[in-house]
C-alpha positions in Angstrom: 99.9 90.6 117.5 102.4 92.5 115.4 104.5 90.4 113.2 108.1 91.3 112.3 109.7 89.8 109.2 113.5 89.7 109.0 115.3 89.2 105.7 119.0 89.1 105.1 119.8 90.4 101.6 123.4 90.8 100.5 124.6 90.9 104.1 122.2 93.6 105.1 119.6 92.9 107.8 116.2 94.2 106.8 113.1 94.1 109.0 109.5 94.7 108.1 106.5 95.1 110.3 103.1 93.8 109.4 100.4 96.4 109.6 97.6 93.9 109.1 96.4 94.3 112.7 95.6 98.0 112.3 91.9 98.3 113.2 91.3 101.6 111.3 92.5 101.2 107.7 92.1 104.3 105.5 90.6 102.3 102.6 87.8 101.1 104.9 86.9 104.5 106.2 87.6 106.9 103.3 84.8 108.2 101.1 85.5 110.3 98.0 82.4 111.8 96.3 80.8 112.7 93.9 82.5 110.7 91.2 82.2 111.8 88.5 82.9 115.4 89.6 80.3 117.6 87.9 80.4 121.0 89.6 84.2 121.3 90.2 84.0 120.2 93.9 84.9 116.9 95.4 84.5 115.8 99.1 86.9 113.6 101.0 85.6 112.1 104.2 88.2 110.3 106.2 85.7 108.9 108.8 87.6 107.6 111.8 90.5 106.3 109.7 92.8 109.3 110.2 94.0 111.4 113.1 96.7 113.8 111.7 97.7 115.6 108.6 97.3 113.8 105.3 98.7 114.7 101.9 96.3 114.6 98.9 97.8 114.6 95.4 95.9 114.6 92.1 97.7 113.4 89.0 96.6 113.6 85.4 96.8 110.6 83.1 100.4 111.4 82.2 101.4 111.3 85.9 101.8 115.0 86.2 100.9 116.4 89.6 98.1 118.9 89.1 96.9 119.4 92.7 98.7 119.0 96.1 97.4 119.8 99.6 97.9 118.9 103.2 94.7 118.3 105.1 94.2 118.5 108.8 92.2 115.4 109.6 92.8 115.6 113.4 89.9 118.1 113.9 88.0 117.8 110.7 87.3 114.4 109.0 85.4 115.9 106.0 87.1 118.2 103.5 85.9 120.0 100.4 88.4 120.4 97.5 87.9 122.9 94.7 88.9 121.2 91.4 87.2 123.7 89.1 90.6 124.7 87.6 91.2 121.2 86.3 90.2 120.3 82.7 87.6 117.6 81.9 89.1 114.1 82.0 90.3 111.3 84.2 92.6 111.8 87.2 94.2 109.7 89.9 93.8 110.7 93.6 96.6 109.7 96.0 96.1 110.1 99.7 99.2 109.5 101.7 99.3 108.8 105.4 102.1 107.8 107.7 101.4 104.1 107.1 99.2 103.9 103.9 98.8 105.2 100.4 95.2 105.2 99.1 94.6 105.6 95.3 91.4 106.2 93.4 90.4 107.2 89.9 88.1 110.2 89.4 86.5 111.7 86.4 85.8 115.4 86.0 82.9 116.2 83.7 
């Protein structure tokens, strides 16, 4: 059952759908490994949680985007990313789909 929420704010009608009934949530399917990254390579496995192109962004601790890629997850659920150009330290990974944003912290040693 899809719930629709309607809110009237300053005379403008807004509606929001509830995505809680989605059986394949990215956060339940996604695997990001190894963490910490020790040899400059990280793997992202989308499992069955994705069926199209997904954007992957990596931000440093100041919020500057240091990596950006579109991954085809329709035919390949597991992807290898070369992060050897990044300096040692902590980073944030954002994976954006049509309906979700997944975030995780990684460390590069």
